[in-house]
C-alpha positions in Angstrom: 0.0 0.0 0.0 1.3 3.4 -1.0 1.1 5.6 2.1 2.2 8.6 0.0 -1.4 8.8 -1.3 -2.5 9.5 2.2 -0.2 12.5 2.9 -2.9 15.2 3.3 -4.8 13.1 5.7 -1.7 12.1 7.7 -0.7 15.8 7.9 -4.1 16.8 9.2 -3.9 14.0 11.8 -0.5 15.3 12.9 -1.9 18.8 13.1 -4.8 17.6 15.3 -2.2 15.9 17.5 -0.4 19.2 18.0 -3.6 20.9 19.2 -4.4 17.9 21.4 -1.1 18.4 23.2 -1.8 22.2 23.5 -5.2 21.5 24.9 -3.6 19.7 27.9 -1.5 22.7 28.9 -2.6 24.5 32.0 -1.9 28.1 30.9 -4.1 29.4 28.0 -2.2 31.4 25.4 -4.6 32.5 22.6 -1.9 34.3 20.6 0.4 31.2 20.6 -2.5 29.0 19.6 -3.5 31.3 16.8 -0.1 31.6 15.2 0.5 27.9 15.5 -2.9 27.2 13.9 -2.4 29.6 11.0 1.1 28.3 10.3 0.0 24.7 10.3 -3.1 25.4 8.2 -0.9 27.3 5.6 1.4 24.3 5.4 -1.7 22.1 5.0 -2.8 24.0 1.9 0.7 23.5 0.4 0.7 19.8 1.2 -2.7 19.4 -0.5 -1.5 21.3 -3.6 1.6 19.1 -3.8 -0.6 16.0 -3.6 -3.2 17.1 -6.2 -1.9 14.9 -9.0 -1.7 11.7 -6.9 -3.9 8.7 -8.0 -4.5 5.3 -6.6 -6.6 3.3 -4.1 -6.0 2.4 -0.4 -7.4 0.1 2.3 -8.8 -2.6 0.0 -10.1 -0.1 -2.5 -12.5 1.6 -0.1 -10.5 4.8 -0.5 -9.9 6.4 -3.9 -7.4 9.1 -4.5 -8.0 10.9 -7.9 -8.1 14.4 -9.2 -11.8 14.8 -8.1 -11.0 14.1 -4.5 -7.7 16.0 -4.5 -9.2 19.2 -5.9 -11.8 19.1 -3.1 -9.1 18.5 -0.5 -7.3 21.6 -1.7 -10.6 23.6 -1.4 -11.2 22.1 2.1 -7.7 22.9 3.3 -8.1 26.5 1.9 -11.4 26.8 3.7 -9.7 25.8 7.0 -6.9 28.3 6.4 -9.3 31.1 5.6 -11.4 30.5 8.7 -8.3 30.3 11.0 -7.2 33.7 9.4 -10.2 35.4 11.0 -9.6 33.8 14.4 -7.1 36.4 15.6 -9.8 37.8 17.9 -11.7 34.7 18.9 -13.9 36.5 21.4 -16.8 34.2 21.0 -15.0 31.3 22.7 -13.2 31.2 26.0 -9.4 31.5 25.8 -8.9 28.1 27.6 -11.0 26.4 24.9 -9.0 27.8 21.9 -6.8 24.6 21.5 -10.0 22.5 21.5 -11.5 24.8 19.0 -8.6 24.4 16.6 -8.5 20.6 17.3 -12.2 20.2 16.4 -11.8 22.3 13.2 -8.8 20.1 12.2 -10.6 16.8 12.9 -13.7 18.0 11.0 -11.5 19.0 8.0 -9.8 15.6 8.2 -13.1 13.8 8.3 -14.3 15.7 5.2 -11.1 14.9 3.4 -11.8 11.2 4.2 -15.4 11.7 3.0 -14.5 13.0 -0.5 -12.1 10.1 -1.1 -14.4 7.4 0.3 -15.9 5.0 -2.3 -17.5 2.5 0.0 -20.8 3.3 1.8 -19.9 2.4 5.3 -16.6 4.3 5.0 -18.6 7.3 3.7 -21.0 7.0 6.7 -18.2 6.9 9.3 -16.4 9.9 7.7 -19.7 11.8 7.6 -20.4 11.1 11.2 -16.9 12.1 12.3 -17.3 15.5 10.6 -20.8 16.0 12.0 -19.9 15.2 15.6 -17.0 17.7 15.5 -19.5 20.4 14.5 -22.0 19.2 17.1 -19.4 20.1 19.8 -18.2 23.3 18.1 -21.7 24.9 18.0 -22.4 25.0 21.7 -18.8 25.9 22.5 -19.8 29.6 22.3 -19.3 31.8 25.3 -21.9 33.9 27.1 -24.9 33.4 24.8 -27.9 31.3 26.0 -29.1 30.2 22.6 -25.9 28.2 21.8 -27.0 25.2 23.9 -30.4 25.1 22.3 -28.9 25.5 18.8 -26.4 22.8 19.4 -29.0 20.4 20.7 -31.3 21.0 17.8 -28.4 20.5 15.4 -27.5 17.2 17.1 -31.1 15.9 17.1 -31.8 16.7 13.5 -28.4 15.3 12.5 -29.0 12.1 14.4 -32.4 11.7 12.6 -30.7 12.3 9.2 -28.0 9.8 10.1 -30.5 7.1 11.0 -32.4 7.7 7.7 -29.1 7.5 5.8 -28.1 4.2 7.5 -31.5 2.7 6.7 -31.0 3.8 3.0 -27.6 2.1 2.9 -29.2 -1.1 4.3 -31.9 -1.0 1.6 -29.4 -0.3 -1.1 -27.2 -3.2 0.0 -30.2 -5.5 0.0 -30.6 -4.8 -3.7 -27.0 -4.6 -5.0 -25.3 -6.9 -2.4 -22.2 -4.7 -2.1 -21.2 -1.5 -0.4 -18.5 -0.6 -2.9 -19.5 2.4 -5.1 -17.6 1.0 -8.1 -19.6 -2.2 -7.9 -22.8 -0.3 -7.3 -22.3 1.7 -10.5 -22.3 -1.6 -12.4 -25.3 -3.2 -10.8 -27.6 -0.2 -9.9 -28.5 0.9 -13.5 -30.1 -2.5 -14.1 -31.9 -2.5 -10.8 -32.8 1.1 -10.5 -36.5 0.5 -11.5 -37.0 -1.6 -8.4 -38.6 0.4 -5.6 -36.0 -0.8 -3.0 -33.2 0.5 -5.1 -34.5 4.0 -5.6 -35.7 4.3 -2.0 -32.3 3.1 -0.8 -30.5 5.6 -3.0 -32.7 8.6 -2.0 -32.5 7.8 1.7 -28.8 7.4 1.5 -28.6 10.8 -0.1 -30.6 12.2 2.9 -27.4 12.4 5.0 -25.8 14.6 2.4 -28.9 16.7 2.0 -28.7 17.4 5.7 -25.1 18.4 5.4 -25.9 20.7 2.5 -29.1 22.1 4.3 -31.4 21.1 1.4 -35.1 21.4 2.1 -36.6 19.7 4.2 -33.4 19.0 6.0 -32.6 22.7 6.5 -34.3 23.4 9.9 -31.0 23.2 11.8 -29.2 25.8 9.7 -30.7 29.2 10.9 -30.5 28.3 14.6 -27.0 26.7 14.3 -25.7 29.7 12.3 -27.0 32.1 14.9 -26.1 30.1 18.0 -22.6 29.3 17.0 -19.6 31.6 17.4 -19.1 33.7 14.2 -15.9 31.8 13.2 -17.6 28.5 13.7 -20.6 29.6 11.6 -18.2 30.7 8.8 -16.7 27.2 8.8 -20.1 25.5 8.7 -21.2 27.8 5.9 -18.1 27.2 3.7 -16.0 24.1 4.2 -18.8 21.9 5.4 -21.0 22.7 2.3 -18.1 22.0 -0.1 -17.7 18.5 1.3 -21.4 17.9 1.0 -21.3 18.9 -2.6 -18.4 16.6 -3.3 -19.9 13.5 -1.9 -23.3 14.3 -3.3 -21.8 14.5 -6.8 -20.0 11.2 -6.4 -23.2 9.4 -5.1 -25.5 10.8 -7.8 -22.9 10.0 -10.5 -23.2 6.3 -9.6 -26.8 6.2 -11.0 -25.1 6.8 -14.5 -27.9 9.2 -15.4 -30.4 6.4 -15.9 -32.8 7.0 -13.0 -35.6 9.4 -13.9 -37.1 9.0 -10.4 -34.0 10.3 -8.8 -34.0 13.3 -11.2 -37.6 14.0 -10.1 -36.7 13.9 -6.5 -33.7 16.2 -7.0 -35.8 18.7 -9.1 -38.4 18.9 -6.4 -35.8 19.4 -3.7 -34.0 22.0 -5.8 -37.1 24.1 -6.4 -38.2 23.8 -2.8 -34.8 24.8 -1.4 -34.5 27.8 -3.7 -38.0 29.1 -3.0 -38.1 28.5 0.7 -34.6 29.8 1.3 -35.1 33.0 -0.7 -38.6 33.8 0.6 -37.8 33.3 4.3 -34.5 35.3 3.9 -36.5 38.4 3.0 -37.8 38.9 6.5 -34.6 38.2 8.4 -33.1 40.9 10.6 -30.1 38.9 11.8 -27.2 38.7 9.4 -26.2 35.1 10.2 -29.8 33.9 9.9 -30.1 35.7 6.5 -26.9 34.0 5.3 -28.3 30.6 6.6 -31.4 30.9 4.4 -29.3 32.2 1.6 -27.2 29.0 1.9 -30.4 26.9 1.6 -31.3 28.6 -1.6 -27.8 28.1 -3.0 -28.1 24.4 -2.2 -30.9 24.4 -4.6 -28.8 26.1 -7.3 -26.0 23.5 -6.8 -28.6 20.7 -7.2 -29.4 22.0 -10.6 -25.9 21.2 -11.8 -25.9 17.8 -10.0 -29.3 16.6 -11.3 -28.2 17.4 -14.9 -26.1 14.2 -14.5 -23.6 15.3 -17.2 -19.9 16.3 -17.3 -21.0 19.9 -17.7 -23.3 19.7 -14.8 -20.8 18.1 -12.5 -18.0 20.6 -13.4 -20.5 23.5 -13.0 -21.3 22.2 -9.5 -17.6 21.9 -8.6 -17.0 25.4 -9.8 -20.0 26.7 -7.9 -18.8 25.0 -4.7 -15.4 26.7 -4.9 -17.1 30.1 -5.8 -19.6 29.7 -2.9 -16.8 29.2 -0.4 -15.1 32.3 -1.6 -18.2 34.5 -1.6 -19.7 33.3 1.7 -16.4 33.5 3.5 -16.0 37.2 2.4 -19.4 37.9 4.0 -18.4 36.3 7.2 -15.1 38.1 7.2 -17.1 41.3 7.4 -19.4 39.9 10.1 -16.4 38.9 12.3 -14.7 42.3 11.9 -17.8 44.4 12.5 -19.0 42.3 15.4 -15.5 42.1 16.8 -16.7 41.4 20.3 -18.2 38.0 19.2 -21.8 39.1 19.3 -24.5 38.5 16.7 -24.7 41.1 14.0 -28.0 42.7 13.0 -28.4 44.0 9.5 -29.3 47.4 11.0 -25.9 47.5 12.7 -24.3 47.7 9.2 -25.5 51.3 9.0 -22.7 53.7 8.2 -20.2 50.9 7.4 -18.9 52.7 4.4 -17.6 55.4 6.7 -16.4 53.1 9.5 -14.5 50.9 7.1 -14.7 51.5 3.4 -12.8 48.3 2.4 -15.2 46.1 4.5 -18.2 47.8 3.0 -16.8 47.3 -0.5 -16.0 43.6 0.3 -19.6 43.1 1.6 -21.1 44.7 -1.5 -19.0 42.6 -3.9 -19.6 39.4 -2.1 -23.4 39.8 -1.8 -23.6 40.9 -5.5 -21.7 37.7 -6.3 -24.1 35.6 -4.2 -26.9 37.3 -6.2 -25.3 36.3 -9.5 -24.6 39.8 -10.8 -21.8 39.9 -13.5 -18.9 40.1 -13.7 -18.5 38.2 -10.4 -17.6 34.5 -9.9 -21.1 33.9 -8.6 -22.6 34.9 -12.0 -20.2 32.5 -13.7 -21.2 29.7 -11.4 -24.9 30.1 -11.9 -24.4 30.5 -15.6 -22.6 27.1 -15.8 -25.2 25.1 -13.8 -28.0 26.8 -15.7 -26.4 26.0 -19.1 -25.9 22.4 -18.1 -29.5 22.1 -17.1 -30.7 23.8 -20.3 -28.7 21.3 -22.4 -30.6 18.5 -20.7 -33.9 20.1 -21.4 -34.8 21.4 -17.9 -35.9 24.8 -19.2 -38.7 25.3 -16.7 -36.4 24.5 -13.8 -34.0 27.1 -15.0 -36.8 29.7 -15.4 -37.8 29.0 -11.8 -34.2 29.4 -10.7 -33.9 32.7 -12.5 -37.1 34.0 -10.7 -35.5 32.9 -7.4 -32.4 34.9 -8.3 -34.6 38.0 -8.8 -36.2 37.4 -5.4 -32.7 37.1 -3.8 -31.7 40.4 -5.2 -34.1 42.1 -2.9 -32.6 41.0 0.4 -29.0 41.2 -0.9 -29.7 44.8 -1.8 -31.1 45.4 1.7 -27.6 44.5 3.0 -25.9 46.9 0.6 -28.5 49.6 1.5 -27.7 49.2 5.2 -24.0 49.5 4.6 -24.1 52.5 2.2 -27.3 54.4 2.6 -28.5 54.0 6.2 -27.3 56.4 8.9 -26.4 55.0 12.3 -28.5 56.0 15.3 -25.4 57.4 17.0 -21.9 58.4 16.0 -19.8 55.2 15.5 -16.1 55.1 15.6 -13.9 53.8 12.8 -13.3 50.1 12.9 -9.7 49.1 13.7 -8.6 47.2 10.6 -5.0 46.1 10.4 -2.9 46.3 7.2 -2.8 42.5 7.0 -6.6 42.4 7.1 -6.9 45.1 4.4 -4.6 43.2 2.2 -6.5 39.9 2.9 -9.8 41.5 2.2 -8.6 43.1 -1.0 -7.2 39.7 -2.2 -10.6 38.1 -1.6 -12.5 40.8 -3.5 -10.0 40.6 -6.4 -10.4 36.8 -6.5 -14.2 37.1 -6.7 -14.0 39.6 -9.6 -11.1 38.0 -11.5 -12.8 34.5 -11.1 -15.8 35.9 -12.8 -14.0 37.7 -15.6 -11.3 35.1 -16.2 -12.8 31.7 -15.0 -10.9 29.6 -17.6 -8.3 28.1 -15.3 -10.7 27.2 -12.4 -13.2 25.9 -14.9 -10.7 23.7 -16.7 -9.7 22.3 -13.3 -13.4 21.6 -12.5 -13.8 19.9 -15.8 -10.7 17.7 -15.3 -12.0 16.8 -11.8 -15.4 15.8 -13.3 -13.7 13.7 -15.9 -11.7 11.9 -13.2 -15.0 11.2 -11.4 -16.7 9.7 -14.5 
């Protein structure tokens, strides 16, 4: 067995061991923990980049290393690094718990890396549970806010229900195909997909990933978990966690080989419901994190459009959209963390006068929400264009029209955010936000990436297409 294929995962395991040792120290030192975390996370991104061209199988072929999995590992490592970058002032979590915070983030990222490479159902299930339980602990880890316990409990209970449903689906699927290896299921399932047990098993198995992606009707945990968790934890759930869900959902849907019309009907229904419910409920939200939670539900519907196309163009569009969504959403949470620097929740009304308090944060917020809305020339527009084109080529014209109407609805509440930052006046005089030079450079780099990724998407798109070809 070639252990070189397992380098990114081994590195994350070593990184987790470092924080485990730090967690046992008696004297808390937040600055030390932060600098160690950001350095190790940066090296982790480099390790994943070096390993991106590795190919092979491990552990009796239950673990597949290919370009598809390695691209997502780079995205996940980047997501971890970005989230740690905004943890310099981790006021939402007690100083003595900072090592545990970084430990759980690392274990969750490791689990999601295992998830995107797993090609056997029980291995997928174990990896999914490992990532979920890390988040179940991170959500109630917040300090001084009574809602965090309730949010964590609700997140755990809904997750346990989704996990049970998924396990039942795996059992039903195994009863039909008599194997848990995805490669073998690909060969057997197309011939058995007309059997009720097969389609029920596949749909119920996908429920675990629908929960992770916050697809309707598995979305009820998202608004409360987003609001109850510390701002940095919410940023991680909203970015890296969603990327992993997209990756495994693409891999699982691809095993149907595009021959299951019943699965397409289910995905179309969930896509429409997620887009519509997410956008309509987001309109009335006053809390910034709850608004972004419902926004994520609607974006899950957009991603499903690419996945349900069951074509190379649809899969590559979904991969591109996942990377774009991580970038756009993280930029929004960067602003949330910096404006609510004391770790509190941020109301949309509290953005009033942001263009005077910090022009660069106001610009970053405007560009990121415009990108989430799909306004050109941002990367969000390119992502929506790719998944819509893939669906049009498969004949889903009505679905694309419904999606475009939902995009118009989303413009309303995204513009409310921009209006608050640029047009509303604060109730009292508010001082300038203290933004370091490093943060200004970091914010400028994110804004540039969002715009350049929309104007010149060629390299990222080619990488997404190559990853989709490796999957197929």
